[in-house]
KOLSEGU-631997 format. One line per 8 residues: number of its first residue (from 1); their letters; for each residue x, y, z of C-alpha. Coordinates in nm, 3 decimals. Each point is the difference from the previous one (the first is absolute). Layout:
! KOLSEGU-631997
NUM> a> X:Y:Z ~ ... .
This chain:
! KOLSEGU-631997
1> msqppape> 18.034:9.611:18.791 ~ 0.169:-0.305:-0.125 ~ -0.197:-0.286:-0.128 ~ -0.011:-0.356:0.054 ~ 0.188:-0.202:-0.235 ~ -0.283:-0.160:-0.247 ~ 0.023:-0.309:-0.199 ~ -0.077:-0.007:-0.384 .
9> ddvgansr> -0.317:0.200:0.041 ~ 0.014:0.309:0.272 ~ -0.230:-0.031:0.267 ~ 0.005:0.379:0.000 ~ -0.270:-0.003:-0.253 ~ -0.217:-0.184:0.255 ~ 0.024:0.304:0.228 ~ -0.263:0.182:0.173 .
17> deqpravt> 0.086:0.357:-0.196 ~ 0.013:-0.167:-0.314 ~ -0.343:-0.183:0.036 ~ -0.317:0.175:-0.180 ~ -0.261:0.119:0.218 ~ -0.383:-0.064:-0.142 ~ -0.071:0.238:-0.290 ~ -0.226:0.272:0.133 .
25> gggggkkk> -0.321:0.133:-0.194 ~ -0.266:-0.234:-0.047 ~ -0.059:0.029:-0.391 ~ -0.277:-0.111:-0.179 ~ -0.364:0.140:-0.049 ~ -0.231:0.104:0.313 ~ -0.188:-0.259:0.155 ~ -0.372:0.056:0.055 .
33> nisiswpa> -0.087:-0.022:0.390 ~ -0.356:-0.193:0.065 ~ -0.202:0.153:0.248 ~ -0.129:-0.261:0.264 ~ -0.188:0.180:0.267 ~ -0.237:-0.082:0.271 ~ -0.321:0.194:-0.019 ~ -0.128:0.219:0.284 .
41> lkfsmgnl> -0.234:-0.196:0.243 ~ -0.237:0.167:0.228 ~ -0.210:-0.184:0.292 ~ -0.270:0.125:0.194 ~ -0.121:-0.150:0.336 ~ -0.233:0.198:0.171 ~ 0.207:0.339:0.142 ~ 0.346:-0.167:-0.126 .
49> tvtlqqin> 0.108:0.063:-0.326 ~ 0.326:-0.174:-0.105 ~ 0.147:0.158:-0.315 ~ 0.278:-0.189:-0.229 ~ 0.232:0.213:-0.187 ~ 0.106:-0.135:-0.362 ~ 0.326:-0.180:0.000 ~ 0.239:-0.064:-0.292 .
57> lsrlfrrk> 0.089:-0.343:0.023 ~ 0.223:0.038:-0.301 ~ 0.258:0.143:0.228 ~ 0.011:-0.327:0.137 ~ 0.144:-0.158:-0.274 ~ 0.209:0.279:-0.194 ~ 0.374:0.014:0.056 ~ 0.140:0.280:0.162 .
65> kkdgdapq> 0.099:0.295:-0.219 ~ 0.348:0.069:0.030 ~ 0.175:0.337:-0.068 ~ 0.068:0.043:-0.343 ~ 0.321:0.115:0.045 ~ 0.098:-0.292:0.266 ~ 0.210:-0.310:-0.182 ~ -0.192:-0.302:-0.025 .
73> ettfkeaf> 0.040:-0.321:0.261 ~ 0.330:-0.190:-0.118 ~ -0.007:-0.369:-0.019 ~ 0.258:-0.236:0.134 ~ 0.082:-0.067:-0.380 ~ 0.097:0.330:-0.125 ~ 0.179:0.077:0.354 ~ 0.218:-0.271:-0.018 .
81> klykkeyh> 0.043:-0.123:-0.413 ~ 0.131:-0.328:-0.076 ~ 0.351:-0.072:-0.074 ~ -0.164:-0.209:-0.294 ~ -0.365:-0.052:-0.103 ~ 0.077:-0.368:-0.019 ~ -0.002:-0.315:0.211 ~ 0.340:-0.101:0.174 .
89> diwagvlf> 0.128:-0.355:0.118 ~ -0.270:-0.154:-0.204 ~ 0.163:-0.336:0.061 ~ -0.003:0.039:0.376 ~ -0.361:0.072:0.010 ~ -0.098:-0.308:-0.234 ~ 0.257:-0.239:0.232 ~ -0.207:0.126:0.327 .
97> lfnafgfv> -0.324:-0.036:-0.162 ~ 0.118:-0.407:-0.083 ~ 0.110:-0.024:0.357 ~ -0.345:0.143:0.133 ~ -0.210:-0.239:-0.209 ~ 0.251:-0.287:0.078 ~ -0.070:0.085:0.363 ~ -0.367:0.044:-0.069 .
105> flssfvmd> -0.033:-0.354:-0.171 ~ 0.244:-0.191:0.238 ~ -0.217:0.101:0.282 ~ -0.336:-0.084:-0.182 ~ 0.221:-0.344:-0.102 ~ 0.054:-0.116:0.333 ~ -0.288:0.139:0.195 ~ -0.197:-0.215:-0.233 .
113> rytkgadf> 0.252:-0.301:0.058 ~ -0.093:0.068:0.388 ~ -0.366:0.034:-0.007 ~ -0.036:-0.327:-0.182 ~ 0.163:-0.201:0.290 ~ -0.161:0.212:0.283 ~ -0.331:0.000:0.182 ~ -0.191:0.276:0.091 .
121> dghtvngp> 0.186:0.052:0.327 ~ 0.336:0.063:-0.178 ~ 0.171:-0.322:0.072 ~ 0.121:-0.217:-0.238 ~ -0.110:-0.318:-0.071 ~ 0.282:-0.181:0.147 ~ -0.099:0.139:0.317 ~ 0.248:-0.078:0.265 .
129> knsialdl> 0.271:-0.070:-0.220 ~ 0.024:0.365:-0.149 ~ 0.221:0.230:0.115 ~ -0.153:0.320:-0.015 ~ -0.358:0.123:-0.134 ~ -0.186:0.307:-0.035 ~ -0.259:-0.033:0.306 ~ -0.187:0.240:0.215 .
137> nilmlfsi> 0.306:0.012:0.264 ~ 0.258:0.146:-0.300 ~ -0.224:0.220:-0.184 ~ -0.110:0.146:0.312 ~ 0.361:0.033:0.089 ~ 0.072:0.209:-0.315 ~ -0.289:0.204:0.019 ~ 0.050:0.109:0.334 .
145> ilslafsa> 0.409:0.091:-0.106 ~ -0.122:0.160:-0.313 ~ -0.242:0.222:0.193 ~ 0.237:0.087:0.254 ~ 0.280:0.094:-0.275 ~ -0.249:0.224:-0.172 ~ -0.117:0.170:0.331 ~ 0.318:0.080:0.115 .
153> sviyfqif> 0.125:0.139:-0.286 ~ -0.317:0.243:0.002 ~ 0.109:0.085:0.354 ~ 0.365:0.047:-0.111 ~ -0.095:0.235:-0.304 ~ -0.219:0.214:0.256 ~ 0.291:0.049:0.207 ~ 0.199:0.139:-0.306 .
161> lffpdklv> -0.285:0.225:-0.117 ~ -0.093:0.178:0.343 ~ 0.337:-0.084:0.207 ~ 0.269:0.026:-0.235 ~ 0.239:0.159:0.242 ~ -0.054:-0.320:0.233 ~ 0.018:-0.279:-0.264 ~ 0.390:-0.055:0.019 .
169> wvtgilnv> -0.044:-0.036:0.366 ~ -0.281:-0.217:-0.004 ~ 0.127:-0.231:-0.250 ~ 0.332:-0.043:0.185 ~ -0.150:-0.050:0.351 ~ -0.276:-0.277:-0.183 ~ 0.311:-0.189:-0.175 ~ 0.185:-0.040:0.291 .
177> sasfgtga> -0.263:-0.090:0.233 ~ -0.165:-0.250:-0.247 ~ 0.355:-0.179:-0.053 ~ 0.117:-0.008:0.378 ~ -0.400:-0.125:0.100 ~ -0.012:-0.236:-0.240 ~ 0.344:-0.153:0.066 ~ -0.088:-0.005:0.378 .
185> vylsrqqw> -0.322:-0.216:-0.083 ~ 0.195:-0.251:-0.202 ~ 0.285:-0.012:0.259 ~ -0.287:-0.055:0.255 ~ -0.125:-0.314:-0.215 ~ 0.391:-0.102:0.004 ~ 0.025:0.023:-0.336 ~ 0.341:0.160:0.018 .
193> avggtfsg> 0.082:0.035:-0.402 ~ -0.271:0.180:-0.082 ~ -0.013:0.199:0.308 ~ 0.379:0.099:-0.023 ~ -0.102:0.082:-0.379 ~ -0.262:0.251:0.093 ~ 0.219:0.166:0.296 ~ 0.289:0.049:-0.253 .
201> lglfaviy> -0.215:0.153:-0.217 ~ -0.131:0.245:0.274 ~ 0.354:0.097:0.091 ~ 0.057:0.055:-0.371 ~ -0.300:0.220:0.008 ~ 0.137:0.207:0.321 ~ 0.309:0.049:-0.167 ~ -0.176:0.114:-0.350 .
209> fvnwipri> -0.228:0.226:0.194 ~ 0.292:0.184:0.170 ~ 0.176:0.064:-0.321 ~ -0.355:0.145:-0.125 ~ 0.023:0.276:0.269 ~ 0.213:0.249:-0.173 ~ -0.211:-0.022:-0.319 ~ -0.355:0.025:0.144 .
217> pfttvllr> -0.010:0.398:-0.048 ~ 0.056:-0.047:-0.364 ~ -0.241:-0.270:-0.025 ~ -0.258:0.144:0.192 ~ -0.009:0.310:-0.238 ~ -0.037:-0.225:-0.290 ~ -0.267:-0.198:0.189 ~ -0.188:0.264:0.087 .
225> ssasvtrr> 0.001:0.162:-0.354 ~ -0.133:-0.345:-0.151 ~ -0.277:-0.028:0.251 ~ -0.094:0.359:-0.085 ~ -0.018:-0.073:-0.357 ~ -0.207:-0.357:0.071 ~ -0.216:0.197:0.222 ~ -0.128:0.270:-0.262 .
233> hgsvnlvs> -0.038:-0.277:-0.302 ~ -0.212:-0.252:0.149 ~ 0.053:-0.232:-0.325 ~ 0.306:-0.060:0.153 ~ -0.157:-0.199:0.298 ~ -0.249:-0.165:-0.237 ~ 0.346:-0.163:-0.199 ~ 0.115:-0.146:0.319 .
241> iigsvltv> -0.310:-0.127:0.114 ~ -0.054:-0.191:-0.375 ~ 0.343:-0.107:-0.010 ~ -0.013:-0.188:0.342 ~ -0.349:-0.139:-0.071 ~ 0.147:-0.166:-0.314 ~ 0.304:-0.121:0.192 ~ -0.227:-0.145:0.282 .
249> gfaalvfv> -0.163:-0.176:-0.297 ~ 0.307:-0.088:-0.181 ~ 0.158:-0.136:0.318 ~ -0.313:-0.194:0.048 ~ 0.044:-0.174:-0.345 ~ 0.361:-0.086:0.032 ~ -0.061:-0.196:0.344 ~ -0.280:-0.198:-0.143 .
257> tlvatyia> 0.174:-0.062:-0.327 ~ 0.282:-0.095:0.230 ~ -0.171:-0.225:0.194 ~ -0.172:-0.193:-0.252 ~ 0.324:-0.055:-0.205 ~ 0.138:-0.157:0.292 ~ -0.300:-0.214:0.036 ~ -0.051:-0.077:-0.388 .
265> fdpdekkt> 0.348:-0.093:-0.027 ~ 0.090:-0.170:0.314 ~ 0.391:-0.001:0.041 ~ -0.013:-0.275:0.243 ~ 0.013:-0.280:-0.233 ~ 0.001:-0.286:0.340 ~ -0.387:0.099:0.017 ~ -0.266:-0.090:-0.243 .
273> nplchdak> -0.137:0.315:-0.184 ~ -0.368:-0.106:-0.155 ~ 0.050:0.355:-0.168 ~ 0.316:-0.142:-0.195 ~ -0.112:-0.241:-0.274 ~ 0.321:0.012:-0.198 ~ 0.342:0.095:0.053 ~ -0.042:0.361:0.036 .
281> cksivtkt> -0.011:-0.010:0.371 ~ 0.397:0.098:0.071 ~ 0.197:0.163:0.244 ~ 0.145:0.211:-0.308 ~ -0.347:0.109:-0.137 ~ -0.096:0.115:0.310 ~ 0.304:0.204:0.078 ~ 0.017:0.118:-0.378 .
289> lstfitfs> -0.352:0.124:0.038 ~ 0.033:0.136:0.325 ~ 0.279:0.225:-0.161 ~ -0.162:0.108:-0.252 ~ -0.309:0.110:0.186 ~ 0.242:0.189:0.255 ~ 0.190:0.161:-0.255 ~ -0.344:0.120:-0.164 .
297> aywmtewm> -0.088:0.112:0.334 ~ 0.283:0.215:0.031 ~ -0.022:0.174:-0.346 ~ -0.367:0.052:-0.007 ~ 0.000:0.150:0.368 ~ 0.302:0.227:-0.103 ~ -0.162:0.100:-0.317 ~ -0.292:0.099:0.208 .
305> kstmhatv> 0.222:0.209:0.239 ~ 0.161:0.143:-0.303 ~ -0.303:0.115:-0.173 ~ -0.131:0.143:0.328 ~ 0.351:0.163:0.044 ~ -0.042:0.164:-0.371 ~ -0.371:0.116:0.036 ~ 0.058:0.187:0.345 .
313> agvygswy> 0.315:0.137:-0.186 ~ -0.196:0.197:-0.242 ~ -0.182:0.161:0.308 ~ 0.324:0.106:0.177 ~ 0.156:0.125:-0.354 ~ -0.296:0.201:-0.040 ~ 0.011:0.171:0.344 ~ 0.396:0.057:-0.044 .
321> fygdnsne> 0.024:0.160:-0.299 ~ -0.327:0.185:0.006 ~ -0.041:0.091:0.347 ~ -0.260:-0.018:0.266 ~ -0.198:0.226:-0.216 ~ -0.317:-0.209:-0.120 ~ -0.095:0.214:-0.283 ~ 0.350:-0.045:-0.175 .
329> mprrplrg> 0.030:-0.396:0.104 ~ -0.065:-0.225:-0.304 ~ -0.401:-0.157:0.016 ~ 0.016:-0.354:0.156 ~ 0.360:-0.082:0.028 ~ -0.048:-0.343:0.137 ~ -0.214:-0.096:-0.287 ~ 0.221:0.151:-0.262 .
337> alrraity> 0.273:-0.200:0.191 ~ -0.158:-0.340:0.012 ~ -0.099:-0.009:-0.353 ~ 0.355:0.061:-0.112 ~ 0.099:-0.242:0.238 ~ -0.243:-0.282:-0.121 ~ 0.062:0.132:-0.385 ~ 0.339:0.111:-0.097 .
345> sfgsicfg> 0.195:-0.061:0.286 ~ -0.157:-0.363:0.026 ~ 0.292:-0.171:-0.092 ~ 0.249:0.206:0.149 ~ -0.153:-0.081:0.346 ~ -0.029:-0.372:-0.067 ~ 0.404:0.003:-0.088 ~ 0.095:0.200:0.295 .
353> slfvgvvd> -0.235:-0.213:0.231 ~ 0.181:-0.350:-0.174 ~ 0.328:0.110:0.109 ~ -0.114:0.019:0.361 ~ -0.227:-0.300:-0.025 ~ 0.312:-0.237:-0.106 ~ 0.215:0.134:0.273 ~ -0.259:-0.050:0.269 .
361> mlrqlcti> -0.051:-0.338:-0.135 ~ 0.350:-0.095:0.029 ~ 0.028:0.151:0.339 ~ -0.281:-0.220:0.084 ~ 0.202:-0.290:-0.146 ~ 0.307:0.095:0.195 ~ -0.209:0.005:0.314 ~ -0.149:-0.343:-0.060 .
369> ssqeevvg> 0.299:-0.134:-0.076 ~ 0.208:0.113:0.329 ~ -0.329:-0.117:0.209 ~ 0.042:-0.340:-0.163 ~ 0.331:-0.087:0.083 ~ 0.118:-0.331:0.097 ~ 0.225:-0.123:0.290 ~ 0.309:-0.141:-0.265 .
377> qtivrrva> -0.040:0.349:-0.196 ~ 0.332:0.121:-0.037 ~ 0.102:0.372:0.157 ~ 0.098:0.090:-0.364 ~ -0.343:-0.061:-0.138 ~ -0.146:0.189:0.329 ~ 0.192:0.313:-0.048 ~ -0.067:0.013:-0.387 .
385> travrgim> -0.349:-0.004:0.089 ~ 0.034:0.292:0.248 ~ 0.229:0.175:-0.266 ~ -0.280:-0.025:-0.262 ~ -0.265:0.106:0.207 ~ 0.170:0.317:0.078 ~ 0.066:0.071:-0.345 ~ -0.388:-0.052:-0.081 .
393> nslrritr> -0.072:0.270:0.311 ~ 0.245:0.248:-0.139 ~ -0.112:-0.055:-0.365 ~ -0.382:0.019:0.126 ~ 0.065:0.338:0.149 ~ 0.199:0.129:-0.332 ~ -0.295:-0.090:-0.211 ~ -0.277:0.133:0.213 .
401> tfnryafc> 0.193:0.335:0.043 ~ 0.039:0.019:-0.392 ~ -0.364:-0.099:-0.038 ~ -0.132:0.281:0.230 ~ 0.140:0.267:-0.203 ~ -0.031:-0.143:-0.317 ~ -0.387:-0.043:0.045 ~ -0.043:0.352:0.137 .
409> hvalygkp> 0.141:0.112:-0.368 ~ -0.187:-0.240:-0.207 ~ -0.302:0.101:0.187 ~ 0.053:0.350:-0.106 ~ 0.146:-0.037:-0.340 ~ -0.049:-0.336:-0.105 ~ 0.360:-0.114:-0.085 ~ 0.108:-0.353:-0.059 .
417> ylpaakft> 0.132:-0.160:0.332 ~ 0.366:-0.031:-0.061 ~ 0.041:0.338:-0.138 ~ -0.198:0.151:0.286 ~ 0.200:-0.167:0.249 ~ 0.336:0.058:-0.134 ~ -0.073:0.366:-0.028 ~ -0.187:0.106:0.340 .
425> wqmmehrg> 0.286:-0.180:0.173 ~ 0.266:0.206:-0.211 ~ -0.184:0.310:0.077 ~ -0.043:-0.056:0.345 ~ 0.328:-0.045:0.071 ~ 0.108:0.296:-0.208 ~ -0.276:0.244:0.201 ~ 0.144:-0.171:0.335 .
433> idalvnds> -0.335:-0.151:0.094 ~ 0.135:-0.329:0.044 ~ 0.121:0.156:0.324 ~ -0.321:0.091:0.092 ~ -0.124:-0.362:-0.061 ~ 0.256:-0.132:0.198 ~ -0.112:0.190:0.290 ~ -0.332:-0.058:-0.033 .
441> ivgavtsm> -0.151:-0.304:0.217 ~ -0.370:0.035:-0.144 ~ 0.023:-0.353:-0.190 ~ 0.175:-0.160:0.301 ~ -0.291:0.139:0.209 ~ -0.270:-0.163:-0.207 ~ 0.193:-0.320:0.003 ~ 0.033:-0.027:0.351 .
449> gslfvgyi> -0.340:0.098:0.066 ~ -0.099:-0.274:-0.297 ~ 0.223:-0.259:0.229 ~ -0.225:0.073:0.306 ~ -0.307:-0.060:-0.160 ~ 0.177:-0.334:-0.154 ~ 0.114:-0.069:0.371 ~ -0.335:0.006:0.139 .
457> cafvayve> -0.170:-0.204:-0.262 ~ 0.270:-0.298:0.037 ~ -0.045:0.022:0.354 ~ -0.368:-0.028:0.002 ~ 0.014:-0.282:-0.240 ~ 0.230:-0.174:0.243 ~ -0.232:0.036:0.270 ~ -0.312:-0.104:-0.215 .
465> lgytvpdf> 0.208:-0.286:-0.087 ~ 0.077:-0.093:0.355 ~ -0.375:0.051:0.143 ~ -0.174:-0.171:-0.302 ~ 0.242:-0.289:-0.062 ~ -0.143:-0.095:-0.342 ~ 0.012:-0.369:-0.119 ~ 0.272:0.080:-0.285 .
473> nksgrftp> 0.220:0.170:0.271 ~ -0.003:-0.205:0.292 ~ 0.366:-0.061:-0.023 ~ 0.093:0.351:-0.052 ~ 0.127:-0.082:-0.370 ~ -0.188:0.303:-0.182 ~ 0.046:0.278:0.265 ~ 0.329:0.123:-0.134 .
481> aimayafv> -0.148:0.048:-0.327 ~ -0.357:0.120:0.092 ~ 0.205:0.273:0.248 ~ 0.186:0.085:-0.350 ~ -0.277:0.085:-0.206 ~ -0.180:0.165:0.254 ~ 0.331:0.234:0.077 ~ 0.037:0.048:-0.351 .
489> sgfqickv> -0.367:0.088:-0.058 ~ 0.005:0.262:0.261 ~ 0.284:0.149:-0.098 ~ -0.107:0.012:-0.373 ~ -0.357:0.130:0.055 ~ 0.158:0.302:0.278 ~ 0.287:0.048:-0.307 ~ -0.280:0.074:-0.273 .
497> ymtpvssg> -0.209:0.206:0.221 ~ 0.257:0.231:0.122 ~ 0.159:0.012:-0.412 ~ -0.140:0.366:0.009 ~ 0.216:0.145:0.286 ~ 0.349:-0.128:-0.166 ~ -0.127:0.114:-0.351 ~ -0.067:0.344:0.114 .
505> vdttfmam> 0.335:0.063:0.140 ~ 0.170:-0.207:-0.316 ~ -0.211:0.209:-0.259 ~ 0.103:0.343:0.217 ~ 0.387:-0.135:-0.037 ~ -0.030:-0.085:-0.374 ~ -0.137:0.357:-0.072 ~ 0.212:0.181:0.227 .
513> gldpevlv> 0.294:-0.145:-0.225 ~ -0.183:0.139:-0.327 ~ -0.096:0.339:0.093 ~ 0.146:0.049:0.364 ~ -0.099:0.403:-0.034 ~ -0.389:-0.109:0.021 ~ 0.062:-0.101:0.374 ~ 0.108:0.312:0.104 .
521> thhpdlwe> -0.277:0.224:-0.247 ~ -0.312:-0.216:0.061 ~ 0.046:-0.156:0.313 ~ 0.227:0.227:0.255 ~ -0.157:-0.113:0.292 ~ 0.169:-0.353:-0.051 ~ 0.306:0.150:-0.115 ~ 0.002:0.182:0.319 .
529> sllavypr> -0.067:-0.289:0.207 ~ 0.251:-0.233:-0.192 ~ 0.270:0.283:0.053 ~ -0.041:0.043:0.376 ~ 0.061:-0.412:0.045 ~ 0.225:-0.062:-0.316 ~ 0.229:0.306:-0.090 ~ 0.188:-0.220:-0.248 .
537> vqntihp> -0.342:0.015:-0.214 ~ 0.152:0.316:-0.088 ~ 0.274:-0.078:-0.230 ~ -0.262:-0.234:-0.190 ~ -0.214:0.280:-0.080 ~ 0.277:0.260:-0.073 ~ 0.325:-0.218:-0.051 .
């Protein structure tokens, strides 16, 4: 069989066939067994006699004795040996830690600055002159939004677990319904621009979903396989729950920090802000700090998702190479992959996440620039803004695609980010796996599902603001910003929760590129299912 092209160090050295198994035989002297027994007891009550036999309690604490001829359990570390036992991309890890410390320091600083000018109800000292405050209304609003995002993500994940065959159809129907429904509500309120935008998104979703239909059978087989492994390994569910809870907490912290920054450094210089006793209350300061907070939020959220992806990839990689036999699978693969992701591969994951964070930040700036168009703006500038935004969208898709498969290889073999990204892409092109990747819509399905969660969160925020009419938003000035934050929060929380779904499929594709024969020998059912709905897969396994 032809081998994929490899960079300087041949990845064939990392293939499963050359991975050493755990050494058999215990070695060492025989341990002395300690006997702990419950004595036999006899109770007599009239004609009734109860006798308790002697119980050997040492059996409860003794490890199960294995057959002397059977091999010892293989650990994840032994099954997938490190490329090099050293830390990679250290500079990116250090930069990420500095960024995280900077975000925490800024959050503490602006919160302290805010509380010095606030009463116990959350209103700043200047009261009516203040434009926004962390009062009960706004805190309840975002508590509802974050709780809704988490609950909807849990339900969506359960649909994937127990009804993977229906996930694509459910996602498409919900997304189309949410788009047109939201658009209809806005149009009924005579908000033509927003209503037209959502209606256009609904039309786009219909076209997108129709293009999905020929690829649904292939994607369904992949989802069914991923769901089967997830149900068998409950720790994968735990990763989703923990990751989503952390994302919810982080989203709340980002929101509080942004609001406190806006209040502490009021950009409206026409009003008196008692929190500003010096020249620091300038519009440029607020925009700079908000930009840093947004960038940090993107980078840190992407790092959390990438760490989850690398952790879950350890489980799916072990399943692919070692089959469904639990006796052969490495012991505690999720723990081993997590340990590798936060130690040797920490810098590599930070490096890859940095690319996505920068691109997302640039996309956000382009979006803001297009929304702040003035009447006198030239047509050339408008076209340039939209062109740059399109380039950023394309660049975002490319970086995310590289990251997904690079992190699978990083999780299993601990390579540096750039060599792993280069090698996995060359290997997948050589094997023809890239054709399978292009025909899979698993990533698009989870993104559209997350989009639906974002829609309902933004709509709930809109309804809540219209119902409560808080003092700071009587003119509706902050409605778009709050809806945007609600949408992004819902989208990101659901995307994080659904990370194991795409991770399972991505790891399977990457592992097929490394050793395609394993799919036929270890997973004949999956192979037959893929062959039935996607005959071209045979060209990949037997070129």
